[in-house]
N, C-alpha and C positions, 0 to 999 in steps of 0.2 A: 710123489716120493714116499719110500715104503713107508707102511703105519709103523714101524719098528723104531725108527731114527730117531736117534738121541735127540734131534731140531724138528719135530711135532709133538705140537702137545693134544691132550685129548678131550679134558675137562677144565668145564672152567670155575677156576678157584676163587671167584671174587663171588660175593654173598649177594645174594637180591637185595634184599633188605638189611644195610649196614647198621642197624640201630642197635643200641647197648639199653637194657639193664639191669636193677642191680638181679631183679629175678629170685629163682627159686633157689637156694644152697646150691640145689644138684646140679645147675646152671652155672657153678659159680669154677673156674679149674679148668682143667682136663676130662671132656668128656666121654663120658664109659660106652657111648656108642657113637661113628663117627657120624656125619652131621647131627647132633644133638643139638651140638652149640650154635649159637647163629655165625659161628667163622670167624668172631673178633681177635686177630691177629695183634701183641701189642709191641709197640715201639717208646723208646724213651722220651718222652718231649720235656721242655722245659716245665709245662703245668706240674707232667707226674714228677719230675726233679724238684721242686719247688714242692707242690703238696708232700711228697714222701718226706721231707726235708724236717715240716713242720707237724707230722706225723710222729717223725721217730724223736722230735723232740720235747714233742706232749707224754711219751710213752719212757723217756727216758729218766732213772733216781728223783724223785721232788726233791728241791732247795727245802734248808730248815722252814723256811713260809708255807711249806706245804705243796701240793699240785697247781700248776699255772693253768686257769683252762683258758679258752681260745673258741671265735667261732670264724671258721675259713668259709668265706665266698667262693663260688668258681663263676667267673661270670664269662659267658661268651654269648653269640648265635649259635641257634641249632647246626651239629653238624660238625664242631669243634674239635669234642673228644671231651664235654667236661662231664659225662655220665660212664664215658672208659676211665677217667682219670678217678672219679667218686668208687667206680667198682673197683680198681687195682687196689685204694686205701679198704673195701671191707674184706680182698681179698687178703691185704696184710694182717688186717688185724686179724680175723679168724687164726689165721698161721701162727703167729708170731704172740698174741696176746691172749688165749685163751678165758685167762677169768675175768675179762673187760667185759663190762657190759654194755651191748651193744643192740639199738634200736636201728630200726629200718624203714623210709617210709617211701616204696616208689615214686608216688605221686602225689599231692594234695586232693583231697577230696571234702566234697562240700558238706556232706552226710560222712562227717570226721569218726559219727556212732559205728557206723557201716564198714569204715578203712581201721577203725582199732579190732573189731571186733576177727577181721576177715581179712584183711590184707597186712597191718601194719607187724613186725615179726622185732620181737624182743628176747629178752633173757628166760621169761616164761616158758616160751615154747616150747623150751626141752627140758627132761628131768633133772639134764646138769646146769640147767640154769635158775629151774626152782629149787634144787637144791641149793645153790650159791644163795639165790635172794634169801631164800630160809633164814642162812648161816645169818647175812648180815642180820639178817632183824635179829636173830639171837642172841648177836655181838651188843644189840643194844639192851638185849634185857640183862645179859651178862653187864654189860657198863651201868645200867639200873640196881640190879645186887648187890654191884661191887658198893655202889654206893651206898647202900645197906647197912654191907657185912664191916665196910671201913669205918662206918660214925658211932660203934660203940664201943666208947672209948671209957666208959665204967667196966666195962667187963674184963674178969681176970681174963681171958682166955686173950688181952688185947694183942698181944704181941702175934697169936698165930692166928688170929681173923683178919690182920694187916697182910698175911702173909697168902689166907686164901683171895681177898680183893685182889693183890698183886695177881695170881692167877687169872684170875676171872678177865682181868683186863687184857692181860694176855693170852688166854682164850684157851688156856689151858687146863680149864677144868667146867665141870657142867653147870650151868647156872640152877636147873632142876635140883640135880643130888646137892647143889648148897644149900638151895631153898629148903630141900625136905630135910638133911642132915641138921638142919640149925631151927626148922618148927619154926621156920617162918611162915605167915599168911601169904600165901600165892597170889591171894585176891587185891591183899594192899602193893601185893610188888607188881601185881599188870596192872593196876589202876596207876600206879607211880609211872609204870613203862608208857603208857597213853599220854600220861600228862608228858612224859620226854618226846615222845616221839608228835607229839601234838608241836611241841615247841621245835623239832625238825622238820618236820613238812609243813606246820603252817595250816594244817588243813585237820578239822576234827573227826572227817568220815572217813579219811584213811590212816591216821592214826589208830580208831578204834579199831579198824580190820585188820592191820599190821598185827596189833598186840593180839588179835583174834588167833591170826594166822598160825601162834606157837601153840595152841590147844587143838591136840587131835579132832575133838567134834567140830569144829570149826574149818579145819587146814583146809577140805573139798571144798565147802561153801565159798571162805574167801578168793582163793586163785579162782574159781569160776566169776565171781565178781570182778576180780581186777583182769578179767580175760575180754570183760563186757555185756556180761550177761547180767538180767534182772537181779536183784538180791532176796536171797532167799529169805522165807519168816523171822528165822531168828536172828537174822543179820539186821532186818527190819527193826526191831523189836527194842536192838541196843543203837538204834541213829543210822544206820544205813538206807537209805529208804529210794536211792534213785542206782539204775544202772550208769557207767563212766559216758558209755557210749548211749544217749536214749534213741528208742527205735518208734518214738508218735508220731513220724512226719516230719515234714518241713517246717513246723512251728519251731519245733526242739531242736533246731540244724545250728543256731550261734550257741544254743546252750552243749549242744554235744561239743563243738569244737572249743569252748569252755576248759570240759569237762574232760576232753581228753589229754587239752596240755596241761591241764592239775597234773592227772597220771603221770604223764612224763618227766614235770619238774619234780613232783612227790619222790618219786622214783631215783631221779639226777639227786636231791636231795641228800637222799639215805646213804648212796654211794659218796658222794664227796664231802659229806660231814665225816667219812673215816679214813678223806685220802685213796678210794678205789677209784680206777678211772672207768670211766663211763662216757657210750658213745652214739650222737643218735645221726644219722645218715640219711639229707631229703633232699628227692629227685623232683626236678619240674617245677622250683618253687612259683615261677613265673605266669601260671595256670593257674592260678588267684589273682590274678588282672579280670579274666575274663567272669569272675562270680557277683552276683549281685551286690549292692553297695553295702550294707546292712553285714553280710556273710562274709566279705570282702574284708571290711573295718575290725571286724570279728576277729579272723584270723591275723591280721598284724597287728593288732592289740597283744597276743595272745602269746604271737611268734615274738614281738619282743621283749616282752615278760622270761620267755624260755631262750634266748639268746642272752639277757642278764643273769638268769643263775646260772647256766654254762660257765660264763664270763668267770663269774666270783666266785665260783664253786667249782672248780674243778675239771670241769666237763670237756668235752670235744664234741662239736657241734660243726660239721661240715655238709653247705647245700650248695646246687646246682640251682642257679639262677640267669636268664637272659639280661641286658642291660636295661632293658624298659622295668623287667621286676624288678631290678636294682634299684633304681631310681622313686619307684614307688616303696622303698623302707625310709623310714624318716632318716633324721638327720642323728638324730640320740642311737638308731641303731648303727650306723655307718660306723659312727667313731669306736662302736665297740667291733668293727671288723677287722680280719684279714683279706685283703681281694686279693683274688689271684686271677689273671685275664688270660684266656684264653686264646690263641691264635695260631694262621695257620701255619703248617708245615714251609720249613726250607725248602728246597730243590732237592738238599740230597736225603733229608726224610722224608721226601714226597718217594723217593728212588727207594728208601728202606721198606716204607710201609708196601710198595707194590712188591718189590723180593718178598716180602717176610709172608704174603698170600701166598705165591708163586711157592713158594718153597715153604709149606707148612712144618715138617718136620727137621727142620731146619737145614738140610742141604739141596741144593740146586741141579737141576737136572743139568746147567752148564756153568761148573764156579770161575769161570772167566767172563759168563755175561749172565750175575742174579735176576736181573731184569727179564730177561728173553721171555717171551719171544719181541718184546715193547721196544723196538729201536728209539735211539737215542733223538731224532727226531722229536717221537712219540712222547717220549719222557717230558722234554722239555714246551711244548705244548698241554701236555697234562698237570704241569707246574704252572704253567701261564695263565691257562682258560679255566681253571680251580682256586689258585690263590692258594693254592693250598691244605682245602679244605677236607677234612680224611673222608667225611660223609662223600660227599659229590666227586673226589678222587677215585674211591671204590664203582661209584655206581658206573660213572665213566671208563672206569675199567673193563667191568663185565660189559658194559654195553658194545666198545669197541673191540671185545674178545669174540662175541656171538658177532659181530660185523665181517670178522677175517676169519670165521669156520666155515670150512670147506664142504662139500657135499655131504662127505662122512662125521662131519662134525672134526674135524682137526685146524689145528692151526701154526703155521707154520713162522708168520711173521707179523705184528700191527705197527703198521707206517703210522705215519702224524696223519696222512690226509683222511686217517680211518679214525681216528682221535676227534679230529674236527668234524667228520661228518656224524662221531656217535655223541658229541656237544649238540651239536641243530636239533637231533631227533630228538633227547631227552630234554630239551629246555624251549624247545619247538611245538608243544604238544597243546598249544587251546590253536584255535583255527582263527583265521583272517577274521572272518565274519562276526566271532567273538568277541575277538578287539575290538572292532569297528562298534561293536553295539554297544560294549561298555564306553566307548567313545560319546556315540551320541547319547548313553544316558548322562552324560558331566556332564552336557551339553543342554537338555532340558535340565538339568539341576540348576545350574545358573542361568536357565535363559538368555545364551549366550545367543548373537544375532547374527547366521551364517550369509556371506555377504551374495547380494544379489546376482551376482558372476564372477568369474572368475579372473583376478588379475593378472594374469600370464596365461599366454597361450594354451591352448589345452597338451600339445605335446610336452612342457614343461612340470606338469605335475604330477610325472611319469618319470624315474631318472629312467638315464636311458640302461637297459635289461629288464627295466622294468620291477628292481627289487626295493627299490622306496617307491612310494607314491606319495602325497596328499588327500587325504580321506574328506578334510572341512579346512575353507577357508571361513576365516571368520572376520567382521569385520567392527572390532570394540567403537570404535570411533571413526567421523569420516574422512576415507584417503589413506585409514590405516586396517593394517592387516596382519590375523593372526595365524600362521598355517600350524597343522594340525599331519604330522607325517610319519605314515606307519614306516617299519623296516624291521628287517629279522635282525640274527644275533648278528653282535658286532667282535669278531675274534680277532681278525690281522689289522693289520695297521692300512693295510688296501682298503678292507672296508672302512675304517674310518674316514680315510683320505677322500675315498667313492661320495660317502655321505658329506664329509664339508663340503666338494665339489659344488656337490648339488644344491646343498641350502645357499651356497655363496652364488649360485646363477641367480635362485630365486632372490635372495637378496638385491642383486644388481637388476634384474629386472623392476624393480621397483622403485618408489623416490626414496631417499635418504631416509634412516629416521621414522620408519612407516611401515616399518616390517620385522616382528620377533617368527622363529620359528618352535613349539613345541617334540623333541622327539618321540614317539611312543614305539619300542624294542619291545616285538614280541619274540623274546629268546633270551639269552646270557651276555650281558657285559659287562666285565671285569671293572672294577672299580679306575683301575689305572685309564681304561678306555674311557672311561664316563668323564673321569676329568679331562682328558684329553678332545672327547668331543665338545665338552663343555666351553674349552676354549678356544673353539676351532669355527664353533656354531653359536659361540653366544648365549648357549642355555645348554643345561643336564640334563642328558635323554630321560625320561620316564618309564622305567623296566615292568613289563605288563606283570603283577599279581593279582590273581584271585581274590577275593574279597571285599574290601574296600576302594577297586581301584578308580571308578567314581570319582570318588570324592576326592583322588589325589589328583585326576585329572585336572577338575573344578578349579581345585585351590594352586595349581602350577598356570594355568588360563588366568587366572585373576594376578598373579604374579608378574606375569607377562604384560599384561594389559595395563598395571599401571606403569611395569617399567615403558611402554608404549605413549604413555599419556605423559608422564613425567618428559619424555624425552622432544613429544612435540611442544610442553610448554618449554623448554630449553630453548628448541629453537626458534619461538616465538618470542620467547626472551632476547635471544643473540639478534633476531631481527632487527628486535626495538633497541637493542642498542648500539645499530647499528644508524638506524633511521636520527637517534639520537645526537650519535658522536657524529652525523652529518649536519643538522641542526644545530648541534654546537659550533662547529666548525663555521656555519654558515651566520648565526648571529654574534659570533667572534670579530665578523669581518665588520658585521653593521654597529658595533659599539666599537670600535675602533675608531671608523666613522664619526660616530658621537662624541669619543674622547678626542678627534681632532678638532671640533668643531667648538666643543667644551674650551681648548685652548685659544682659540681664533678669537675668542671673547672678549680674552683679558686688556682690561683696563686699564688707564693711565691712573696714578692716583689723583681726587678731589674731581675727578668726573663724573658728570651721571651716567649709569651704563644704558645701551640703551636697551630697549625688550626686546629681549630675542623672540626669535620663532622656532623650537626645534621640534626635527619631526621623529616623530618615537620611532624606535623600530619596529611598534607592532600599529599596522594601521587600525582606524574606528573599526568594528564589526559591522559587516557589512550581512543584509539577508542572504541566508545558508539555502539554494533552492529545495535542496532535500531534505530540509524540515521541518517541510510542508508535510513530509508524510506522518511525522510526529504526533499521539495527541499531545493537546493544548499544556496538560499539567509538567509532560515532560519537554515540550520546547520552553516551555518557561523558565524549568529549571535551566538548562543550557544556555539561552540566554542570560539571565542572572549572573550565573557563574562565569560567564565570559563576561560580560559587565564589570564584574568584579575586578577582574585579571586585566583587563584596560584598565581602569582606574587606577592600579597601582603600579602599571608602568606610567603612567601619567604623571602620577606623582612623583614617583622616585623622578623622572626628565625633568620635570619643573625644578624640585628640590636641589637636585645638585649645577641649574643655570642660576640659581637665584642667589648669585653674590661668589658664587665661586668657582673656583678658574677651572678647576678638572675636578671630576668623577671620583671617589673613594671606592676603594676594593669593595667595601660593603654594597656598595648601591649599586654595582656593575655587579656582583653575587643576584642581589634582588630580583633586579634588571634580565638575566640570563633567565632564571629561573622562573620568573611570572611570565616570560615569553614562551620557554619551553609548555611550561605545564598549558598554556594555553593554545600553543599546537597541540598537543596532545588531544586536548579537551574537543579542540574540533575534528580530530582524528575521528573521535569518539562517538561524538555526535552523526558523524558521517556515515560510523560504520551500523549506530542503533538505527539510523534512517535506513541502510539499507534494509536491514532485518526485519524494519516495521514494512517495507515495501511488500516481501517477499510472505511474511505471514500472515495465517486465516485473522482476518479482523474477530478480536474477541476468543476466538477456537485455535490460539497455534498448538502446535503438534508438541509429544515429548522431547523430539529430536530439535527444535526449533527452539522452545526453551534451553535444552542446554545449550543451543549455540549461543544463548540470548547471555546464561548463563555465562559462560566461556570468553564473552568479549566486557562484560561489566568488571570482569574480575582480571580479564588483562590489564584494562586502566587504571583497575586497586592496585595492582603488585607494582605499575609504571609511575603511579604518582606516590605509593608510598619508598619509592627511593630514591625520592627528590627531598632537598631539604624547604619543604611548605609553609615551616615555621618561620622563614624567613618574611615572609609575602606582607606580615605587619597587620594592622584591623581595615575593613574595607569605609569606616566613618561611620556617621551620626543614621545612614540609611539602612544599614548592613546590622542586621542582630549576630551574621554570625559571620568572620574571621573568614581570609578568602580561604586559610588552608582547612580550615573546618570545610569549608563548601565545598572544596574538591575532594576530599577524605570520603563524606559522604555522598558525595555525587551519584556515584552506580551503584551504591546501595539503594537511593531513591527511584533511581530509573528502573533497577531491578522490581522493587516492588510493585511500584505504578501499573509495568507493565505485564509481569506475571500476574498481578489481583485481579486484572482488569482479563485474563484468563480465564478464570474461575466463573462458573456461569452463577 
């Protein structure tokens, strides 16, 4: 194509680093030199619209009760346009409300003294701002002077003095000229001014300094001190002995935080008491979360005081913060905040953002296609994959543009396939070896047991095409496996279906309930795709992020291990329930036989009943050859428990045949419970005996002790769900009831066998 064709684009219009800062005032608005600005195009988002409405309402003429203060938090993850909205607020205030006092903090710093001296910008940074501030203090001076003039009730010039006092309050008369004309003592007036300013500012040092600000010999000294410098000697003689922002080193950090916030609060007090608007804009509050505990706590306390001052004394405080930073604020601060949450752009606004960068002057190369050279498929994928996050949208557009350039640096079309490639290259910057190394660090962190062999065939450890693979097989429990699976970006439905089929194939190759998978994605996965994968593979994928990724992997593996163990326990309980059901069916048959036998023993009145010989449902205990493997103390406990249960069954059976025609439902319940508990106890004895035959005498391994703990716990859980309290007493020979005997049997077996393992 010819280079002058209208459908050829030459320069990449998207910024390399789409980051917004409040920055110096020369970076606000239209830059005087092309490329001097970072190229931040503006589109009207719901966040910007809501913030503009609140700011406009703040600057509207105040009601009779005075100006209403407010604190506004712009909340959201990085790249959603919070700083951009804050910058727009500054531009609006700077252009439309020139009389408002505005302080700007790009980001908080631990060395608040240095920030106050070098970076915090406020009204005192310009001659106009200084003059306005001095006029504000002079208003207080006029107010104090008016109080003196109006208090002269016995003066024959009373009516004239009242007019002078009204002129002072209306700011039409110069208080210095009034004091000189009426021959008042200036020192007395200034002392009264210091007292008034002390009540207004609630800080003695500031009240003294502000009163001296009106005296020419001290004006320059006071401004230097208000700018963060050390106080001059004349100021020290008058009680101002410390700088607002100390520079004595780390030990003064906490003190510097308090003093800087005190300075902001005092200046806010001064403006608020006379009804003047005053604004503080603060970006990146969440950076305080990375500070040491002491400095973080001091900052949060001082910030809460400032929020209270601004909301109760007519100020406007707007700050940007992440959700984590918002959670770190106290509940008392939340109650005073108006929260505006930033969200991703919708599809229309995403296209508008792209078009705004393609036509910075307001006119597109092709009015019919303002987003050209991006085609419709590219725009659709751009919105879906970036979820409308402005910063990610712009980074993707820039990279897709670069991929579409020909050898001459010209772009004719950016298709959807190029957007996919750009997303992969932008988000898959970390190597496979780095991801695997961080996963290995997580295994070291938790001392995870790697399976001695892969539970599936080698060809199944890698998906067809090799895009996914199992990097580690873990075995947290016998015959149970955790697979850590590596995958690249999951962008399309085909990617998700391929991964789901691969994981389901692994699951099908292992016993049911014995497999869980942790999918580690090196790249991009949208939230919608994460939900989709979570439903299909049974666990949410973990997206690789540098930093504390090893801790995240360890925490995820712990959750999946707990799920595996709980699943095995549920499976065991299900098997136990099925056995109990079969045993109960068999016992029901036996009880029916007992019932028929008892009915056949009914005798006529007056005749002595024969002595029946009833066969109990449970035969007398016979020696179990497996029990010979058990230590003597354990063997005796099992023997006593089984004997006690047999006594209960014999007693109940004998009671039902002693002069009664039929057994009651209570007798049958006791008999069924005793029979079932006896079967469980015999099975428990067999399991313990099998364990003892394989364990090393006196030195069982940790794995073997864990298996014994599981056996004892299974018996304990089984007994807990049965009504063993119905078994009654066991006679005078037994100090424990049958219920208590079977309840503590597992604990006694565990204590005896585990104690024998201790050297």
